[in-house]
Wavefront OBJ file of the C-alpha trace (Angstrom):
o trace
v 25.909 -16.542 -48.682
v 24.742 -17.508 -45.190
v 27.535 -16.630 -42.793
v 28.005 -17.379 -39.160
v 30.370 -15.116 -37.283
v 31.596 -16.062 -33.754
v 33.191 -13.324 -31.637
v 33.434 -11.910 -28.149
v 30.798 -9.289 -27.442
v 33.155 -6.756 -25.879
v 34.293 -3.377 -27.270
v 37.694 -4.677 -28.028
v 39.032 -4.656 -31.647
v 38.029 -8.226 -32.392
v 34.411 -7.962 -31.482
v 34.113 -4.473 -33.147
v 35.625 -5.767 -36.355
v 33.596 -8.920 -36.433
v 30.301 -6.971 -35.857
v 31.210 -4.314 -38.370
v 32.082 -6.934 -40.876
v 28.725 -8.652 -40.354
v 26.868 -5.406 -40.798
v 28.730 -4.691 -44.029
v 28.085 -8.140 -45.359
v 24.479 -7.872 -44.621
v 24.275 -4.637 -46.564
v 25.781 -6.580 -49.547
v 22.881 -8.946 -49.421
v 24.293 -11.766 -47.284
v 22.454 -13.386 -44.293
v 24.647 -13.053 -41.206
v 24.350 -14.813 -37.822
v 26.407 -13.408 -34.933
v 27.178 -16.087 -32.389
v 28.272 -14.629 -29.126
v 27.633 -15.018 -25.371
v 25.989 -11.601 -25.297
v 24.865 -9.018 -27.889
v 28.046 -7.661 -29.519
v 28.809 -4.135 -28.485
v 28.127 -2.516 -31.796
v 25.223 -4.431 -32.845
v 22.063 -2.437 -32.517
v 18.627 -4.179 -32.484
v 16.743 -4.362 -35.670
v 19.474 -4.669 -38.238
v 18.307 -6.297 -41.438
v 19.812 -9.518 -42.323
v 21.929 -9.669 -39.149
v 20.644 -12.178 -36.593
v 22.016 -12.468 -33.042
v 22.447 -16.086 -31.844
v 23.289 -16.075 -28.170
v 25.390 -18.779 -26.571
v 24.224 -19.913 -23.120
v 26.676 -21.713 -20.772
v 24.681 -24.173 -18.771
v 25.120 -24.527 -15.071
v 25.517 -28.246 -14.442
v 25.108 -29.179 -10.685
v 27.968 -31.808 -11.155
v 30.353 -29.641 -12.962
v 32.069 -26.859 -10.937
v 33.676 -25.297 -14.130
v 31.189 -25.007 -16.928
v 32.719 -24.771 -20.445
v 32.054 -21.841 -22.779
v 34.064 -23.654 -25.422
v 31.798 -26.620 -25.433
v 28.694 -24.473 -25.212
v 30.023 -22.443 -28.215
v 30.617 -25.637 -30.231
v 27.125 -26.986 -29.621
v 25.590 -23.593 -30.445
v 27.638 -23.282 -33.624
v 26.578 -26.835 -34.741
v 22.997 -25.980 -34.083
v 23.011 -22.589 -35.890
v 24.991 -24.122 -38.844
v 22.467 -26.883 -39.269
v 19.277 -24.767 -38.682
v 20.388 -21.829 -40.727
v 22.226 -23.917 -43.404
v 25.342 -21.933 -43.138
v 27.873 -21.828 -45.954
v 30.679 -20.394 -43.815
v 31.571 -20.069 -40.227
v 34.073 -17.197 -39.602
v 35.529 -17.144 -36.122
v 37.543 -14.286 -34.577
v 40.341 -15.797 -32.428
v 41.988 -19.231 -32.803
v 41.244 -19.957 -29.198
v 38.661 -20.762 -28.059
v 36.490 -19.989 -31.086
v 38.207 -21.930 -33.768
v 38.678 -24.992 -31.591
v 34.932 -24.857 -30.773
v 34.082 -24.440 -34.406
v 36.278 -27.537 -35.368
v 34.367 -29.545 -32.842
v 31.085 -28.231 -34.343
v 32.229 -29.388 -37.774
v 32.927 -32.811 -36.469
v 29.429 -32.959 -35.035
v 27.961 -32.005 -38.446
v 29.988 -34.319 -40.575
v 29.443 -33.850 -44.373
v 26.965 -31.081 -43.691
v 29.681 -28.918 -42.095
v 30.327 -25.397 -43.558
v 33.611 -24.009 -44.499
v 35.675 -22.492 -41.558
v 37.618 -19.242 -41.644
v 39.757 -18.060 -38.614
v 40.892 -14.574 -38.072
v 43.822 -13.998 -35.664
v 43.630 -10.686 -33.705
v 46.749 -11.051 -31.536
v 45.646 -12.223 -28.121
v 45.129 -15.769 -29.350
v 48.910 -15.835 -30.272
v 50.127 -14.108 -27.029
v 47.833 -16.467 -24.969
v 49.790 -19.462 -26.206
v 53.066 -17.789 -25.371
v 51.932 -16.957 -21.891
v 50.046 -20.200 -21.243
v 51.924 -22.970 -23.118
v 49.104 -25.416 -22.210
v 47.040 -23.665 -24.947
v 49.811 -23.976 -27.646
v 48.553 -27.363 -28.982
v 45.015 -26.106 -29.198
v 46.031 -22.951 -31.271
v 48.143 -25.109 -33.526
v 45.362 -27.463 -34.015
v 43.112 -24.616 -35.048
v 45.707 -23.188 -37.471
v 46.252 -26.529 -39.135
v 42.690 -27.690 -39.454
v 40.830 -24.610 -40.388
v 40.053 -24.030 -44.089
v 41.653 -20.554 -44.115
v 43.424 -18.267 -41.621
v 43.858 -14.578 -41.843
v 45.686 -12.076 -39.675
v 44.793 -8.453 -39.135
v 48.449 -7.241 -39.579
v 51.595 -8.342 -41.256
v 53.467 -8.129 -37.898
v 50.836 -10.579 -36.433
v 51.287 -12.862 -39.337
v 55.029 -12.901 -38.941
v 54.787 -13.536 -35.162
v 52.381 -16.491 -35.712
v 54.705 -18.054 -38.278
v 57.629 -17.533 -35.912
v 55.865 -18.730 -32.857
v 54.322 -21.863 -34.295
v 56.633 -22.764 -37.227
v 53.584 -23.395 -39.399
v 53.879 -23.493 -43.236
v 50.328 -22.788 -43.922
v 49.299 -19.720 -45.860
v 48.113 -16.753 -43.625
v 46.524 -13.843 -45.551
v 46.793 -10.428 -44.184
v 43.337 -8.700 -44.266
v 43.832 -5.655 -42.098
v 41.114 -4.216 -39.904
v 39.171 -1.401 -41.462
v 37.250 1.732 -40.733
v 34.221 3.376 -42.240
v 35.388 6.945 -43.051
v 31.921 8.162 -43.445
v 31.244 7.399 -39.813
v 34.624 8.163 -38.290
v 35.437 11.616 -39.691
v 36.585 14.984 -38.463
v 34.071 17.316 -37.036
v 34.350 21.168 -37.290
v 35.364 22.672 -33.851
v 32.514 25.103 -34.342
v 30.010 22.302 -33.949
v 31.998 20.479 -31.217
v 30.463 22.233 -28.224
v 30.679 18.899 -26.410
v 34.388 19.332 -26.024
v 33.758 21.948 -23.201
v 32.137 19.106 -21.205
v 35.486 17.448 -21.061
v 38.157 20.257 -21.187
v 37.821 23.988 -20.491
v 39.068 26.370 -23.059
v 42.869 26.518 -23.078
v 43.357 22.882 -21.959
v 44.271 20.090 -24.270
v 42.237 16.983 -24.601
v 43.819 13.552 -24.815
v 41.866 10.349 -25.309
v 42.576 6.587 -24.926
v 40.159 3.757 -25.821
v 40.691 0.112 -25.042
v 39.378 -2.941 -23.269
v 41.629 -2.281 -20.297
v 43.655 -5.445 -20.281
v 47.175 -5.682 -18.812
v 48.661 -5.768 -22.222
v 47.317 -2.263 -22.888
v 49.668 -0.830 -20.182
v 47.166 1.925 -19.277
v 49.211 2.865 -16.219
v 52.103 3.904 -18.547
v 50.013 6.398 -20.256
v 48.580 7.664 -17.019
v 52.201 8.292 -15.821
v 53.107 9.903 -19.092
v 50.026 12.196 -18.628
v 51.167 13.138 -15.087
v 54.567 14.142 -16.612
v 52.834 16.186 -19.373
v 50.588 17.989 -16.934
v 53.762 19.516 -15.347
v 54.138 21.526 -18.526
v 50.837 21.660 -20.372
v 47.305 22.097 -18.932
v 45.382 19.031 -20.259
v 42.695 16.524 -19.562
v 42.593 12.835 -20.251
v 39.549 10.725 -21.140
v 39.847 6.932 -20.674
v 37.155 5.156 -22.555
v 36.366 1.484 -22.065
v 36.464 -1.048 -19.205
v 38.091 -4.306 -18.234
v 40.226 -6.105 -15.679
v 42.846 -3.462 -15.438
v 40.452 -0.493 -14.926
v 40.470 -0.706 -11.154
v 44.356 -0.533 -11.035
v 44.188 2.498 -13.354
v 41.614 4.251 -11.063
v 43.940 3.669 -8.076
v 46.969 5.074 -9.852
v 44.986 8.215 -10.926
v 44.081 8.817 -7.321
v 47.567 8.243 -6.045
v 49.018 10.598 -8.525
v 46.451 13.277 -7.667
v 44.999 13.386 -11.122
v 41.351 12.716 -10.263
v 40.216 16.091 -11.416
v 42.035 15.986 -14.800
v 41.331 12.252 -15.746
v 37.864 11.046 -16.452
v 36.813 7.279 -16.830
v 33.929 7.193 -19.189
v 33.439 3.482 -19.362
v 32.031 1.940 -22.514
v 31.026 4.621 -25.042
v 28.878 3.169 -27.870
v 29.086 6.099 -30.255
v 32.793 6.785 -29.904
v 32.863 8.354 -33.327
v 31.255 11.367 -31.630
v 33.899 11.610 -29.023
v 37.165 10.953 -30.828
v 37.001 14.169 -33.089
v 37.059 16.250 -29.938
v 40.589 15.111 -29.042
v 43.852 16.875 -29.656
v 45.665 13.488 -29.456
v 45.075 9.921 -29.226
v 47.254 7.752 -26.818
v 48.041 4.123 -26.995
v 50.682 2.511 -24.670
v 50.224 -1.130 -25.435
v 52.919 -3.808 -24.963
v 51.601 -5.512 -28.088
v 48.832 -4.680 -30.608
v 47.728 -7.103 -33.164
v 46.467 -4.025 -35.218
v 45.251 -1.078 -33.061
v 41.732 -0.385 -34.249
v 41.059 2.380 -31.787
v 44.056 4.215 -33.081
v 42.884 3.895 -36.775
v 39.521 5.228 -35.842
v 41.033 8.162 -34.145
v 43.177 8.869 -37.266
v 40.001 8.697 -39.400
v 38.714 11.441 -37.280
v 41.751 13.631 -38.004
v 43.410 13.083 -34.675
v 47.228 12.445 -34.506
v 48.188 9.349 -32.550
v 51.039 8.879 -30.010
v 51.576 5.134 -29.788
v 54.182 2.682 -28.571
v 55.959 0.668 -31.225
v 53.883 -2.436 -30.473
v 53.393 -4.129 -33.723
v 50.190 -3.171 -35.495
v 50.379 0.580 -34.896
v 53.745 0.590 -36.814
v 51.788 -0.568 -39.916
v 49.012 2.131 -39.713
v 51.116 5.276 -38.843
v 54.617 6.553 -39.692
v 56.544 8.406 -36.949
v 56.565 12.037 -37.649
v 53.875 11.927 -40.325
v 50.421 10.873 -38.785
v 51.679 10.908 -35.155
v 54.585 9.724 -33.102
v 55.938 6.247 -32.131
v 57.770 5.696 -28.797
v 59.204 2.743 -27.052
v 57.106 0.440 -24.913
v 57.357 1.118 -21.216
v 58.651 4.609 -21.601
v 56.126 7.154 -20.106
v 58.740 9.962 -20.287
v 59.190 9.509 -24.010
v 55.382 9.509 -24.608
v 55.107 12.642 -22.450
v 57.812 14.366 -24.504
v 56.111 13.425 -27.832
v 52.832 14.808 -26.594
v 54.381 18.027 -25.336
v 56.029 18.508 -28.667
v 52.859 18.091 -30.703
v 50.600 20.165 -28.285
v 53.221 22.947 -28.486
v 53.090 23.166 -32.187
v 49.391 23.550 -33.333
v 50.423 23.847 -37.069
v 52.429 20.574 -36.912
v 49.515 18.892 -35.037
v 47.000 20.077 -37.608
v 49.099 18.808 -40.456
v 49.553 15.370 -38.748
v 45.745 15.284 -38.292
v 45.166 15.769 -42.015
v 47.664 13.155 -42.929
v 46.210 10.802 -40.403
v 42.836 11.116 -41.985
v 44.336 10.512 -45.445
v 46.128 7.414 -44.172
v 43.042 6.028 -42.420
v 40.946 6.362 -45.564
v 43.212 3.756 -47.189
v 41.881 1.249 -44.671
v 38.368 1.580 -46.157
v 35.769 -0.969 -45.148
v 34.611 -2.062 -48.450
v 38.040 -3.143 -49.707
v 38.424 -5.360 -46.740
v 34.879 -6.752 -47.107
v 35.388 -7.594 -50.596
v 38.547 -9.627 -49.699
v 36.535 -11.547 -47.126
v 33.854 -12.296 -49.642
v 36.490 -13.609 -52.126
v 37.874 -15.853 -49.378
v 34.486 -17.174 -48.376
v 33.713 -18.077 -52.073
v 37.039 -19.853 -52.525
v 36.529 -21.856 -49.286
v 32.991 -22.877 -50.347
v 34.310 -23.914 -53.722
v 37.171 -25.974 -52.369
v 36.397 -29.659 -52.341
v 38.067 -30.215 -49.049
v 41.109 -29.327 -46.949
v 43.023 -26.053 -46.443
v 42.740 -23.650 -49.462
v 45.215 -21.033 -50.659
v 44.421 -17.344 -51.006
v 46.816 -14.677 -52.146
v 48.689 -13.637 -49.009
v 49.561 -10.164 -50.046
v 48.842 -7.178 -47.754
v 45.740 -5.041 -48.270
l 1 2 3 4 5 6 7 8 9 10 11 12 13 14 15 16 17 18 19 20 21 22 23 24 25 26 27 28 29 30 31 32 33 34 35 36 37 38 39 40 41 42 43 44 45 46 47 48 49 50 51 52 53 54 55 56 57 58 59 60 61 62 63 64 65 66 67 68 69 70 71 72 73 74 75 76 77 78 79 80 81 82 83 84 85 86 87 88 89 90 91 92 93 94 95 96 97 98 99 100 101 102 103 104 105 106 107 108 109 110 111 112 113 114 115 116 117 118 119 120 121 122 123 124 125 126 127 128 129 130 131 132 133 134 135 136 137 138 139 140 141 142 143 144 145 146 147 148 149 150 151 152 153 154 155 156 157 158 159 160 161 162 163 164 165 166 167 168 169 170 171 172 173 174 175 176 177 178 179 180 181 182 183 184 185 186 187 188 189 190 191 192 193 194 195 196 197 198 199 200 201 202 203 204 205 206 207 208 209 210 211 212 213 214 215 216 217 218 219 220 221 222 223 224 225 226 227 228 229 230 231 232 233 234 235 236 237 238 239 240 241 242 243 244 245 246 247 248 249 250 251 252 253 254 255 256 257 258 259 260 261 262 263 264 265 266 267 268 269 270 271 272 273 274 275 276 277 278 279 280 281 282 283 284 285 286 287 288 289 290 291 292 293 294 295 296 297 298 299 300 301 302 303 304 305 306 307 308 309 310 311 312 313 314 315 316 317 318 319 320 321 322 323 324 325 326 327 328 329 330 331 332 333 334 335 336 337 338 339 340 341 342 343 344 345 346 347 348 349 350 351 352 353 354 355 356 357 358 359 360 361 362 363 364 365 366 367 368 369 370 371 372 373 374 375 376 377 378 379 380 381 382 383 384 385 386
């Protein structure tokens, strides 16, 4: 098959999953065309059967507000026609699915099938900005098929939009061969981040407000009163500046490091004692799953997706949203019991392996084939969970 994938290029879960899906599909013999305004974060140059198709937003002298959505629609139509795409798979209902639907109208009978994967922000966007609700509903109703990355996101979408259409749950995935525990004897890099005798905690995100990074910084400050520890904050985004100011105000500058974007995060995660996630909402929580695959217990808020990938007390701990003291207590309990933490790490690895990449890719391939085989209109796919 010839598959176009539209995504944002950032290190957030949607862009990572879209890129990893494209790479996996290419290894299975498909031709993949990644359409994005910049090279996706995890797409290295020279990948066979994976082609980067950049979207350029033109600067029109008479238009003060250039539209990425229109530029994407034009690029999708051009790529679909030139590459003879069988399927366009977009990640996010808005703006990507709306742009893809416009591209299909441009192409007429030559239009490829359209698959939309919801990651969470597209649904919360409509809630926070009601002006986008009609656009998201339009994307849900007109696409050939819609998937969600977690059952909680599927349920939230059905509740929020009252739609009757089938939404299949195809959860995000991890490659357990890449994300894997590393022997501490070979993890000399840990000493670059935490001296002997100090715990190492890690958080990875795209630093948006919904991630509530200040909450985990406050939790870390409370933890530091009892346990010597260091915190690594990985990623970047609009909320990073606020996080930096809070770290300085709390006097944590020597124990908290901002690493920015880390391309080979699988080398960093195994060094951690705990992984922290303080989000208000998570469509899935891919960074937590990647940490679990590396044998690292997770302390996360009860924010949707994480509740489907870990069980409180087994692979980590779940705490209420907006409760830094509860997060600090959970971290203190686990750091104070190395045997319990090690057992949780082993169970975290076992749990993460169940989200194997190949199983998810096979389900997407099945979906593509059914979409291509459908004569017209929305098609049904078994909606059971992976």
